[in-house]
N, C-alpha and C positions, 0 to 999 in steps of 0.2 A: 252471720259469719262472713258472708260475701261482702256485705256492706263494711264490716270492720276491716276486712283485708284490703278493700279498695281505699278506705280512709288511711290505713297505715302506709300503703304504697304512695298515696298522694303526699302525705306528710314527709316521707323519706325523699321523694323527688324534690319537693320544695326545699328541704334541708340541703340537699346536694347543690341545688341551684344557688341558694343563699351563700353557701360556703365557697363556691367557686368565685362568686362575685367578691367575697371577702379576700380571697387569695390574690385577686387582681390588684388590690390596693398596695400591698408590700412589693409586688412585682414592679409597679409603676415607680414606687419610692426607690427601689434598688436601681432602676434604670437612671434615675436622676443622680444618685450617688456615683454611678459609673462615669459620669461626665468628668469627674476629677481624677479618675484613675489613669495609670500609665497606659499608653496606646495598646500594647499587647495584652495587658490584663483586662482592659476595657473590652477589647474584642472578644476575648474568651468568656468573660462574664455575660456580655450581651447575648452571646450565642446560647449559653446555658439558660439564661432567662427566657429566651425565645422558646426553648424546648419545654421549660416549665409551663409557660403560657399555653403552649400547644396541647400539653397533657390536660391542663385545666379546661381548655376550650372543648376538648373531646368529651370530658366528663359532663360539661354543661349541655352540649348538644345531644348527648346520649339521654340525659334526663328529659330534654325537651321532646324527644321523639315519641314520648308517651302521650303528648297532647299537642301535636304540631300546629293544629288549627288556631291555637291561642297565640302563637309566636310569629308566624310569617304573614307578610303583607305583599301582595303582588302589585308591582308598579312597573312603569317603563324606565329602563336604564340603558345607558350606553355600554355595550359589551367591552369596549376598549377601557372605559373607566373602571369597570368591575375587575378586569384583569390587572390593571395598574395598581389598584388597591390591594389585591391578593399578593402581588409581587412585593409591594412595599411592606406588607405585614411580615414577610419572611426575608427581607433584604439582608439582614445580618447573617442568617444561615446560608443563604445563597452565595454571598461574598466569601464567607469562610471556606466553603467547599469549592470555590473557584469556578462557579457555574455561570456560563454565558447564556443570556436570554435573547432569543430572536423572536420577533412577532411579524406575522403576515397581515393579511387583510382582516381588520377587526372592526371596521366602521359599520356596525350594525346596531339596531335598537332591539332590545329584548324585554319581554315581560316576565319578571321573576321577582324573587326576594333577594336583595343585595347581600344581606348578612349571611344567608344560607349558602348562596353561590360562592361568596368569598371564602367561606369555611371549606366548601368542597374543593375549590381550586387550591386552597392552602394545603389540604391533605395530599393532593397530587404533586404539588411542588416539593413537599417534605419527602415523599417517597422517591422522587427523582433525585433529590439531594442525598438521601441515605444510600441509594443503590446506584450511584454515579460510576462512570467509567473513567478512563485516563484523561480525556479531554471533554469534560462534561458540557453538554449543550441541551437546552430546553427550547423548543420552538412552539409557539402558539399561533394558530391560524384558524380562520373561520370561513364558511361559505354558506350560501343560501340554498336550501333544498326544499322546494315548494314554499310553504309558509313557515318553515322552521329554519333556525340557524344551527348549523353544526359547527361546534368548536372542537378542534383537535389539539390535545396537549401531547407532544411527542418528545421523548428523550433518547439519548444514545448510551444508556446505562447498561448494566449487566443483564437486564432482562429477567423474565420469569420462566422457569422450566415448564414445558408444555403440559406435563402431567399435573401441575399444580394450578393451572389456569381455572379449571372448573370450581376450585375451592377458594379463590381469592376474596370472595365476598362473604365467606363464612365468618361467624362471630369468633373472634380470638385466633383466627388462623394466621400464623406468622410465616410459614413456609421455610424452606431450607436457607434462602438468602437472609431472612430475618434472624434465624438462629446463628448464622455465621457472622453477620455484621453487628448483631445486637441492636438494642434500642427500639425494636418493633413491639407494638402492643397488640397487633392483629385486629385493631378496632377502626383504623382509618378508612379502609375501603368498605368495611361493613356499614359504617355510618354514612359514607358517601352514597351507597346504594339505597339506604333507607330514606335519606333526605331527597335524593333525586326522584324517588318513587312518589313522595309527597308532592313534589313540585312538578310531577309529570314530565320529567326529563329522562330520555333514554341514556343509559350509561353502558358503554361497551369498551372492552379492553382487548387489545391484541399485543402479543409480545414474542420476541425471539431472543434466546440466550445469546449474550455477547453482541447483540445488535441494538436492542432498545425496546421501549414500550410506548404504545400509543393509546390514548384514552379519548 
């Protein structure tokens, strides 16, 4: 019975992964079609496609968390390049929300998996975009602490209520801001914590309402 259950779960996970990859093809096609659209229509469509792609990516990485050792490869990367890639992936969303990006010292080499780190950074950028303030700004800076590199992603958004901070990594937890602004799945930070755990990265979040959040 256990063997049958494990086999069934494995088949389900593989099915989800294959379907997410199938979804990516029409998304790419839609992006190409958008090139001929009116500027305003193009901007809106690209933003929606970015959101669809983000939901698909979350489903894919959720499935992969069942067997992470099969998916990630640890190699040496430039932290600056990883951050540039993550920002480029969500450029349309950040532009639409009018978010300014500032970067500090990022000239470090890190040993990690580039796909997983870009996904994690993408979740943080999406959260900052969703819960932005009146003059949205995201700053990314790094420093060396012993043999480790500490990266800080900080925004000046609406922040997280103090009583909700202990639950932000819970599966499906959206919080009061997520219910008010909508669009939250409650899965982004949950997946970030799982993936950083596999990569042996510490993940800490501090936040103050109407001031901002630092990760």
